[in-house]
N, C-alpha and C positions, 0 to 999 in steps of 0.2 A: 376413489379416482380422484383425480384435482383437472380444474379446469382452467383453461389461460387460451391467451389470441396469441397465433402464430406469431411469432415475428421474422423468424428466416427458415428456410428449409437446406438441408444438407445433405451428400451424401451418408453420413454417420449417424447423424442426430439433429433432431429439430428445434429452434430454439423458440419459447415461447414465453410470455408475458401474463404474470397472472393478477388479481384485479386490486393487489397489494404492490404493485408495479415490481414484483421480483422477478429476474427474469431465469428461466430452469432450462434445463439440457435435457431432453425427452428421446426417447427410442426414434427414429427415423417413421414416419406414417405416410406411404405412400398415395394417400387421395390430403393429406394435410396443404393445405394452400395456405398465403400470409396474406392476415387480415382476418383469417377462420378462426372460431371457436371451437378446441379440441379437449378432448379428457386423454388424461397423461400420469404415469407416475416414476421421477425420477428425483435427480438431487440437484438444488442451485451449484451451478455454473459459476457464481463469482456473489461476493456480498458485500457492501459497505458501513462501517461503522462510527460515525464523524463523533472527533470531541468537540467543539464549538468551546469558543474561549474567544470574546472580541475583546477581555481587557488580560490579555493568559498573563499570569500571576507568575512570580517566580522562577525563571525558566530554568535554573540549576535543580531546584525542585520538582517542579515540575514534569522534567524528561526524566528525574531519576525513578519518578512513581508509575508515569505513563510506560516506559521501556519497561514494566516488569511484564507487560502483553506480549512480549516475543520470545520467553525464552524457553519454551519447551522444548526437547529430546528431538532433534532432527538429522539425523546424520547422512550428510551431508558430503563435508569435505574433513577428512581425517574423523572417522565418526567415534575413535573412543574420545575424544577430546570435545569436539563442535557439541554444544547445548542448545546451541538457538542459532538461527540469520534473522537480523533486522534492518531490513532495505529504507533507506530515508531518501525519500521523492525531493529535494530543494532546488530542483533543476540549479547543479548537478543533481545526477546519484549515485550516491555513497551507500557501497554494502559491508557490514560487520558483522561477524562472527563472534559468540563467547564459548564461553566453557563454564563447568557446572557452577563456579565461582561468579558468573557474570564477569569474568573478567574476557578483554578484548584477545582473541587470538588474530586477527587479521584486518587488514580494510580493504579496500579495494573500489573501484568507483568503474561506471558503464559508459563512464564520457571524460574529455579532454579538460572539461572547466575542473569535472571533481577529484583527475588526478593532479590539476597545479591548487586545486585548496588544498587538497592532502598535502602536499609540496611543499606548500607554504609556510602547513601547520610547524610552530619548532617542536614536538613532542613524538614519541615514540609510545603508541595508543596501544603495543602489545605488553598485557598484564595488567594493564588500563581496567577499572572499572568501567562496567558499558556507557553508564549513566555521567562518566564524567567524563569520559571519548565522545558524547553523544555530546554536552556542553561546548566543548572545543569545537568541536566542528561548528556548530549553530554559533557559536559566538564570530566564528572564523567567517561566516557566511554573512554575517551583519555589519561586520568590519568592512568585507569587500563589497557592502552592496546588493549582495547575492536577496539577503532577505529584507524585511521592515516589517514596519504594523500592519499591512494589510495583506503580508505572505501566508501560504498554506504550504504545509509540510503534510507528507504522507507518511504512513508507516507500515509498510508492505509484508507481511510474511504470509504462508503455508497455509491452509485454511485447518490444516489439525491444530495450530496453533490458537484458533479463536478458544480461549477460555470464559465462558458467561460469567462464572463466578467471578474474577480477577476483572471484568469486563463493570461487573454492575457496582464493584468499588470503587470508581472514578469520582463519583458524586460527592462521596465521602472522605474523596482527599479534599475536597475544595476547598474546606475550613483551614488546611495548612496552605494556603498558599495567598501570595501578597499581590497586589493590583502592580503591575509594574509596564508590560505592552502588551499589544493587540497583536492576534493569532491564531491561526485554524488550521487544527490540526485532524487530519484525517486518518485512520486506522484500517488498513484494507487486507481482507482476505480473498485467496486467488487459491488456484488446484496446483497441486505439487506440479502438474505434467507442465503447468506454463512454468512455473517458476521455475525449475531445470533446461527448459525450450529457452526462455530468454538468459541466462546464464551463458549457456552454448553459444548465442548468437550476440553476449555480451551488450544484453537493452536490460533497461529496467523492466518486470514484471508487468509494471502498471503500464508503463507505458505500450509493452504488446498488448496489453488486454483491450487498451482504448484503439490501439490499429489494427486487431482483428475482429472488434465491432463495425469497425467501417471495411467500406470494399478494397481488400484487398489489391484485385488488379488495378484498381485507381491509386493507391495512396500506400507507396513501398514501405517496409519497414526502416530503411534510411533516414524519415521524416522524422524519428526517434531522435534525434541526434539537433536537429535543427527547435525542435518545438519544447516547451515545457508542460508540463502535466497540465495545467490550466488550459493552456494552446489547443494539446490537442482534445481534451473536453470540449472546446469549443466551436472547433475545427470538424470532429467527428460527431456533434451531436449527442454524446452520449449521457445518459439521464441517469446526472451523478447525482442530484437532488431528489429524483424521486427512488432511487433506490437506496436512499439514505435511514438510517435509522438514529436519529440527532438525541446528545446526550450533554445540554448544556451545564459545564461547571460553573457557577454562581458566586 
């Protein structure tokens, strides 16, 4: 049995924080109180993996390699064709679905800014390699002033996409990158049910995760359109750094 401190008590589960700073969803305990240490056995509610590069290296090659993290099978839309879903949060939020050849099947956005950005791009993403499509989106983001050398980009996918073998290869890729600009990249894995709920409400899964961390009676989901991921982290007090395993690309 593991031990952790109770951070939240809900009807169907409790949320505890381990000594390593990991938040865990556990079975409900009628005797549990917030701030109390309890024993539990369960699975993680969410986890973060941060890929940080303060002098991010050749954008096209960097994202060609990093996007390989998010391509396992996930039958969500057109199950016979969709091989993976990538959710790109750069304020705006962009969704891309790819087939087994890593070609884009469709793109969509969770907000008006994203729709505008996609509309401003003079290219058809359907059939395009996902790395090329991502590079085009990011380049447009820089051109419109959405991104700069201090920006953070979040790549969100279902927990089932978490492949530690591929994740461990990130450090090996650094030798192939050349110094070009500064950027922080976070790969975020969330529960499938959260991704599905977010899609139904047209909200970024990462933003919904941040909103659910806060008191929902006070913090309405509609505020996700008003704030970036970084602003929501500040507003909710979400302990991102405490939950992050950091790999520095040198």
